[in-house]
N, C-alpha and C positions, 0 to 999 in steps of 0.2 A: 215366366218360364225361360223366356229367350234370354233375360238377364242372368238368371242362374246359369244357363249353358254357356254363356259367354264368359263367366267368372271361372267356371271349370276349366274352359280351354285356356283361360289366362294362367291358372295355377299350373296346368300341365306344360304350358310353354315355359313358365319359370323354372319348373323342376328340370325340364330337359336341359335348359341354358346352364343351370347349376351343374348338372351331370357333366355337360361339355367342358366347362371350366375347370371342374374339379380334377380332371386327368392330370394336367401339368402340375397343379398345386400339390397333389401327391408325392411327384417326383421332387418338387421344389423343397418339400418339408425335410428331405434328406440333406439339403444344402443350406448354408447360412446366407440370408438375404441381407444385403446392406441398404439402409434406407438413407436418404437425403444426398445421394451422390450425382443425381441429376439436377442442373442448375434450375433453380425456381424459375427463372425466365422462359425456360423450353416449355414448361407445362402451363405456366401462368399465362403467357403470351402466345401459347400453342404455335411455337415456332416450328417450321417445316424444314427437314433436312434437305442440303443441296447436294449430297454425296456422302461417300464414305472415306474414311481415313485410308491411305495405301497401307496395304497389310504389312509391307517390310519396315515401315517407319518405326523408329525406336521411341518408346515413351519411358520418362522416368517417373516411377511410382514410389511414394514413401506411405508404406502400411503402418498404420498406428493401432496399437494396443491399448485397451482402456486401463487406468490406473485401478489399483485394488483399493477397498475401504474408503469409497468415495463419500460415504455419509460421514466417516471420522475426519476426513480431509477437509469437509465443508465446516464442520465444527471446529475443528483446530484453526482454520483461517479466520473463523470469527473470534476465537479466543486470543489468536496472536495479535489483532488488532483492538482488543477490548481493554482499556486501562485497568478495569476491574478484575481481570483474569489473572491468575497465577502464571498464566503462559503468555501474558503481555510481552511481545517483543522477544520470545525465546526462539529465534530462528533455527530451523533445521539446516544442517549441511546436505549437499547434493547426496552424499552416501546414506545419511539418516532418511532423506526423503525416499531414496530408492528401496531402502530396507523396509519402510513402512507402508509405501504406496506403490512402488513400481510393479510391473508385471513380474510373475515368476520367472525364474531361470527355465523351468520346464516349458512354460507357454511359449517363451522366446525360442528356445531350441526347436520347439514343434513348429513354429512359424518358419525359421530358416530351413528346416527340413522340407516343409511344405514348398518354399519358394525355389529350392533348387530341384526338387522332384518336378516342378512345373517349368524347368528350363528358364528361370528368372535369374538374371545375373545380379549378385549382390554387390552394390556400391559402397553402403556405408551402415555399419551397426552402431547402436547407442548404448552407452554405458548404463543409463537408467531403464533400458530394455522397453522403452515405450514406442520407438520407432525402427523401422527397418526399410532403407533405401534400395531399391532394386530398379533395374532395366530390363525391358524385354521388347520383342517386335508386337505390334498391333495384333498380328494374328495369333500369337501366343497369348496375349492378354485376353483377347476375345474368347478364345477356347477355354481359359481358366475360370473366367467370370460370366460365361454364358451370355455375352452382349455383342453388339454390334457398334463399333465407334463411328458415330455420324459427324458430319460437317454441318454447319449453320452460318447464316448471316448474323453477326452481332446486331442486337436491336439498336444500341446507342453508339457504337464506335465503327469506324470504317475498317473492319476488318472480319475474317472468320474465326470461328471457335469451333472446338470439337467437344463431344460429350457423348457418353453411352446412350443407347436408345430405350434402355430398360434399367431398372435397379440391378446392379450386379449381385450374384451369388456365388458362393465357392464351397467346396467340399472339405471344410476344415472345422475341427471340433474347438478349436481356440476361438474365442469371441475376437472379432475385429472392430475397432472403433471407426476408423475411416481410412479411406485410401486417398491421399492427395495425388494429383496429377492426372486424374481420370478425366478432367476437363480443364480447359484454359479459358474459361468465361470471364474470370476475374484474373487480370494479370498483375502482380506486384510491380510497382513503378513509383519514381520519385513524384514529388507533388507536381501534379499537371499544370498548376497556374503559378509556378515559381517564376518570379520576375527578375530579371537581370539585364543591365545595361552597362557597356563599357564606361569606366570613369570618366574619359574625356569627353563622353556624351551626355553626361549627368545634367548639364544646364546650370542654372544660378546656384551658388553656394546657398547651403541653408543655415540661417543663424539659429543659435541657441541649441547647438547639435554636437558633432563629435569631432575627433581629432584628425581623421583622415582627410584628403583632399576634398574639397566642396563640402564639407561638414558631415561627411559620412561617420557613423559609429565604427569605432574599431578598438580593439584592445581592452586597455583599462577603463574605456568610457562606459563599459557595462558594469563593471564593479563599482565605479564612482555613483552610477545611478542606483544601483540595486544592492550593493553591499559596501557602502561608504565606512571607511575608518577602520575596518577590520583587517587584521593580518592573516586571517583565515585564507588559505589558498588551494586547498584541497590535498594537502600533503597525505600520503598514505593511501589514497583513494584510486580507484580505477574506473574508467568511464568507458562503456561500450558503445560503439555506434554501429547500427545495422545499415549496411550498404550492400544492395542486391546487385549493383552493376555500375559501371563508369569508373571506378577507381580515382586515384589522385596521384598527383605529382609531389613527392617528398619535398622537392625544391620550393613548391609553391606554400606548403606549411612552414617551412624555414622561413621564407622570405616574409610571410605575415608575422611570425614571432619577431623576426629583427626589426621590421618597421614599427611594430606596436610596443617594442622594448620588453618582450616576454622571453622566459627562458626556454631552451630547446626541450620539449616534453618527448619522452620515449614513446614511439608508436609501435604497435604489433598487429600485424595482419593475420588474421584467422579466417583463410580462404578454404571452402570446402567444394569437394566433387569436381577438381579440375578448374576452378576458377582461377584467373591469373590476375584479376584487378587491373587490367589495362586502362589505363586514364585516357582521356579524350580531350581534343582541343577544339571540336565543333561547338562554338557557343550556341547554336541553335538547339543543342541537345541538352535537356535538362540535367542529366546526369553530369555532364561537364561542370557544373556549378554546385549541384547539390551535395556532392561527397566531400569535397574540401571545405565548404562552408560549414557543414556540421563539425568537421574536425576543429577548425579555427575558431569557431565560437564556444565550444566546449573549453577548449584551452583558455580563451580570452577570460572566461568567468572564474576558471579554476586553474591558474598557471602552474601550480606546484603539484598537480596530481602525479602519482607515480608513473601512470601509463595511460594511453587511450588505446583500446583495442577495437579494430575494424574488422567487423564480420562481414564476409562477402560470399556471393555465389551468383550464378548466371543462369539457373534454370528455375522455372517458377516453384516446382515443388520443393527444391532445396531451401526455400524460405522457411519450412517447418523445420528443416535440419538446423538452421541457424539459431532458430529459437530455442530449440532443444540445447545447443551447444552452448548458448549464453547461460543456460540453468545448470549445464554439466560439462564444466569446461575439460577438454581433453588434449589441447594443443599447447599447454604449458602455459596458458594464461591465467591470471588471477581471476576469481569469481568477480564480475563487474558489479558493484554495489548500486550503479546508476546507470541506466541505458537510455538512449535517445533513438528514435527512428523518425525520419520525414519521408519514409516511402509508404504508400498504401499498399497494403498487402491483402489477404482474403481472410475468411472466416471459416474454420471447421473445428471439429472436436479436438484435433491434435493440437491447434493453436491455442484453444483454451487451455489445455492440459498444462502445456508449457508455460503459459503466463500464470496459472495457479501456482506452479512450482516456483517460479521466481518469487511471488508474493510470500510463499511459505518461507523462503529463505532470505527474506528481507532485503530483496532486490527493487529497486525503484524504476518503474518503466515509464517512459515519457513518449507521446505520440502527438503529431500535429493534428490540429482540428480542421484544416483545410483552408483554401484561400479564395473561396466563392461566396462568402457571406453566409446568409442564414441557411439551414438545412430545409430541404423539402418537408412540407408538414402535409403528408398524405396528399389530397387533392387540392388543399388550399393555398399551398405556396409551390408552385413548380420551380425545380431547382436540384441542386446537389443532395446526396446523401452523405453521413459521416464516412470518412475514409479509415477502414479497418487498420490497426486495431484501436483507434483513438477513443471509441466510445464503449470499449469492452469494461467490465465490472472491476477488473484489477490493473487498469492502465490510466494514468493522470493524462487527460486531454489538455492540451496547451493552446490557448488562443493567443491573438496579436494586438499590439496597440501602436500608437504613434507617439513617440517620446519627444519631449523638450527638457533640456537641461540649462545649466547656467554658461555652458560651453565646453570645450574640449577638456576631457578629465575632470569635469565638475559636476556638482550634485544634480539631482532630479529636481525638476521644476513642476511638470504637469504632464499627464498623459490622457489621451482619448482613445476609444475603441477605434481599431483599424477597420476600415470599410470591408476589408476581405475576410476579416477573421471568422472562420467558421464557427457555428453554433446552432442549438436546437436539440430537439429531442431525438433519442435513438429511435429508429424504427424497428429494432431487434430486441433491445435488453430492458428488462423491467427496472424500475427505480431501485437503486441499491440502498441498503439500511442507513448508509452514512448521508445520504441525500434526502431521506425521508423527514418530514416535519418542516421543510423549507416553505415560507410563504412565497407562492409562486403568482400571486395576484398582479404584482406590479412588473415583474420581468417577463410575464406570460409564458413562462415554463409549465412543464406537466408534473402532475403528481403520480402519474403511473409508470412513466418511461424513463430512463436514464437520461440526464440533461448534460449537455456539453456548451462550452468547456468548463474545466475545473479551475484553472489559473492563467495567467498571461504573462508575457514580456514583450518588448519591443519587436516590431516585424516589419519595420519600414527603414530605408535609408542606411542600410548596413554594408560595409566595406568587406569585399571578399578577394582573395588571389586565387586563380584557377587557370587551367588550360595552358600550364607550363610558363607562368609569368605574366598573364593578363589581370589587370585590376579592373574589379567590377564593382557596381553598386547593386544590391540585390535586396531580398526581404521576403516576406511571408512568414506563416506561423512555422514553417519548416526551418526557419531561424531562430524563432522563439523557443522551440523545442530543446536543442542542445544548449542554449544557455540556461534552461531549468535543470538540465542534467548536470550541468557544471556547478550551479548553485547548490544542488543537493550535495555535490561532494563537499562543499564546505560545511553544510549540515553534519554530514557524517564525520568530517574531521573533527568537529566540535564534540559531537557524541564520544568518539573514541578518546578524546583528551580527558573526559570526565568519567571514563569506565562504562560508558553506556553502549548498547548495541545500536546498529544503523536503524535509520528511521524506516526503512523498508517502503511500502506501498504509502503514500503520503495523504491520500484522500480523506481517510477517517479523521486524522489530526487536522488536516486543512479545514474540513467543514465543522469540526468542534470549535476550532479557533474563529472561524467565521460566524459563528453563532455565540460567541462567548465575549466577555468584557474586553479581550485583549486585541479584537480584530482590528481596529484602526492603528493600534500600536504595530501590527505586524505586517499589514497589507496597505499598498496604495489602493483605495477604493475608487475604481474608474466610474464617474457617473456622466461622462459625456461621450457621444459618438454613437454609431449605428451600423450594424451589418445588414440592414434590411434591403430587400431588392424584390422585384417581381410586382405581384398584385397586391401584396399587404405590406405597406410601409411602416408598419407599427412593429414588425418582427424582425430584427428584435432591437432593443435600444440599451445602452448601458444605463443602469439604475443604481441608487444605493444599494449596497449589499451585494448579493450574488445576482449575476445577470448571465444571458446567453451570448454574450459578445466576449466578455473577458473572465468570466468565472467569478472568483473573489478578487481579481486583481493582480497586481504585481508586488513582489517582495519588498520589504522595507528593512532589508539588512539584518543587522545583528539581533533584532527583536524577534524576528521570525526564525531566524537560525536556532537561537536559544529555545524558543518554544517548541520547536520540532526536535531538537537535538536532545534536550534535557527533560522529555516527557517522563513522567513517574506515574505508574500504575495508582489509581485511585484506590486507597486503603484507609481503614478506619479502625480505631480501638476505643472501646468503652470502658472507663475505670472510675474507681471511687475518687472523689475530689478532694478527700482529706489527705491524712497521711503524713501531715507534718508535724515534727517534734514528737509529743508523746500521745498523738490521737490514736486511741485503740481501734479505730476502724468503725464501720455501722454499729450501732447499737439497737437491739430489738425495742420496737414500739416507738422509737424517735425517728426525726427527719434526718436523712442522709443525702449529700450532693453527689452527683455523678456527671461526668465530663467526657464528651466524645472528642477524640483527637483524630482529625482527618487529614491526609497528605495526598498529594498527587492529583490527578484529573484537573479540571478546569474550574477555577473558582469564579464567582462565589458558590458556597454549598448552600443546599437546604436540607432540612431534617424531617423525617417522619417517624415519630415516636411512638411506642407501644409498651404496655406493662401488663404484667400478670400477678396478681396478689400484692402489688406495691403501688399504690395509687400515687401518681404524680401530683404534688402540691403546688409546685411553682416550676416556671421554665418548661422546658419540653414543648416548645412552639416550633413552628416551621424555620423559623429564623435563629433559633436559640440552640447552641451547642451544649447546654447544660440543663440538668433536670433534678428537682429534688423530689424526693419520694419518701413515703412512710414505710419504715422497715417492718417486715412481719414480726410476730411474736417469736419468742425463744423456742427453737426446735422446728419452726416452719421456714419455709423459703418462698421466694418469688422470682421474678426475672425481668429484667428491663431490656428492650431493645430499641435500636434506632436504625433506619436505613438512611445513609447519607446520599444525596444526589448532587452531582455537580452540574456545572453550566451547560455541559453537553448532554445532559440527561443520563449519564452513567451512574450506576446505582451500586452500592454496596452496603451489606448488612453486618452489624456487630451487637453482640448479646453479652450479658452478665448475670449471673445468679446473685440475686440480693438475699444474704442472710446477716442476721445481726446478733451481737454477743449479748450475753446476760448482763443487765446494767451493774450487777453488784461486781460481777468479775471485770467489767469494763473499768469500773472506778478504781479497783484494786490494781489493775495493771497500770492504768494511768498514774497512780500513787507510786507504785514500784518504778516506773520509768523516771518520774521526777527525782526520786530518791538517787537513782543512778546518776542523773545529770548532776544532782547536787554533789555527790560523791567525786564525780569527774572533774569537778572544779578544784579539787585539793591534789591533782596530780603536780608531782615534782620530778625534776631530773635528779638521777641519783648516780653514785660513782662506785665502780667495784674495782678494788685493787688486784690486777691479775696475779700479783705474788702473794696474796693473802686472801684466800676464799673465806673470809669472815663476814661479819654483818655486813649489810648493804650501809653505804654511808651517804646520806642526805646533805653532805657538807655545802653543796652549791646553794641549796635554798632550804635550810632545816625548817621543820615544822614547829609551830608554837604550842604551848599547851592548849590553848584555846582551839587550835586547828585540830589537835589529836582528841579533844573532847568532842568536838563536833563530828569528826569521822565516826568515833565510836557511836555516837547517838544515831547517826544516819544508817550505820550498819546493823544496829539494833532494829530500827524501824523496818529496814528491809527485811530482816529475819521475821519480824512479826507479821508482814504483808505476805511473805511467802507461806506462812502457817495459815493465814486467813485464805489465801487462794486454794491451798490444799485442803481445807475443809470445805470450802464451795463446791470443789470439784468432787469431793468425796459424796456430798449430799446430792449433787446432780446425778450421780450414778447410782444412788441407792434405790432399790426397787420400791415402788410404791406399796403401801399396806393391802393385803388381799382382803 
């Protein structure tokens, strides 16, 4: 009895509690609640606020709207990178993307009206209507979103950060995707482990290395190692460089080009929201080296590019603006076909949308894997996490190596994994389709999450000019990344020369090559070295094939360029394997041969044959492109199908209807054709006198009497054959007796 009473009291308390909390929920139901706006660390680590932001502080916010037709976009992205699809590499333009997937004009105007009515100052609008950049005081933002902006001690960095105390809500009917700038827990920044020392303090010269002082790699050293013997130089291509702060001195870039014997490549700055791109001279600041190094190395690999576009901004939220500008150029710059960033940014839904748009438009995006070695593996390996956006599904993550060559400007000799090369599983993104099916037993990767990096290039002993004339030796995967962007400019130049579209997001093709027979033709497979640290020295080591230090390895010049540039969609056609001379085609009741012709994809091919009412008598095996079948009787039909499977497991099916001619008709047609060929042997040149439209004169090669007799006999036989064909045709159309 006592237990029952206690249970009743418990239910009453629960009901009372629900009634109490249901009051605000009813009010909130009228407002749109935005989820995921509070940093995970605030909740997960139960951080306590140390105060509130001053109400008069101005914050920059970038309000994101969701794209339309997301399922259609997901399917299209899959088709764009599927060699078996008719949409393979059929890239969209920014205008087409906006028309198909951008938020509606009505939604965007509603958002603009909402912003102005809530006293937000509009800083920047976007042509694809996906973002709206505004600024306002903390007090206005708190009132609009129903939050209090709190201050916290950062759990891993020596600074404070701000964030809302609860998930924001707003009185707006248009769905909001995400608001960038409501917190600054993650700040975009250059590679925090970038290493650089003045050239005069480098120490002993390195043998088997580059052409700069002390053996540092510079200019054509990179092309000699990774693109030897090719005249491709990036002509007609545009490289984009994401630079969030720091700037560069133009004189440094020109000095690098002069010292390395490179042409003067045009540069264009696309600076947003008041950013001036003020370069720095303080060598202790990472930005001083990062920005000029990215530009110089992209030019070193692709010295003939039409332009390098530098995208810059100086507030954290403008990072999203920059990504969207790269996908939707509005400052007169060309659409960059290849983009590099050596800055760690942050993740949110607006970032994902911009990267997906670039993938749909055939833009290649490269990001550094980090310079702290193996990523943290939950509780097993304490250490760093991937640096956004390197591990995102539509970004190519670039690791690093140590390179040896035959000397300055001379070919590749060997490489090992650089010890700082970031690599490991992503804690956020599941394994993408192009990475599935890999054997991870040797490399210790995961079959559930996305693995990094994808590819690599040299990350050590690299010459840079920065800080208004200072020569430095630097490195890191933030050097490897712009080199890959430059190499992709060579790929896209080759594609354009053959009338092919740009390569776009390279990972699906790279992983297909890695699992195919051309792998060692296209990549230097790095099998020595490690990025291991901490408590587990086994994670990770360079191993044959794919590994979590260098991905698939480094490029082997023209072989990889051609493999990526000249990709052809896998296609197949099944056809009758006769048809030569007077072959009448398949004959009912007899055996006929069929052949499948496949092109594109990754060789070798395998075949999966199937038939209906056409038994396969020979061939038709997994390795055979030919099958012999028994043709159905007159008046009946069957079918023959085959699925062609390429080396990357792409599949395409082709079919053909199998019918046969009546044997008597086939024999007569064969005879008529043979007679025609016999008659054709008597062709003679003839002469017509323009002034006398009389008989044709065969004066050049007159017919003999035996020739004329043979012609007459052949024509007679042809007439008889025609009569026989007409008779057989009439009999076949005659109704059967009742």
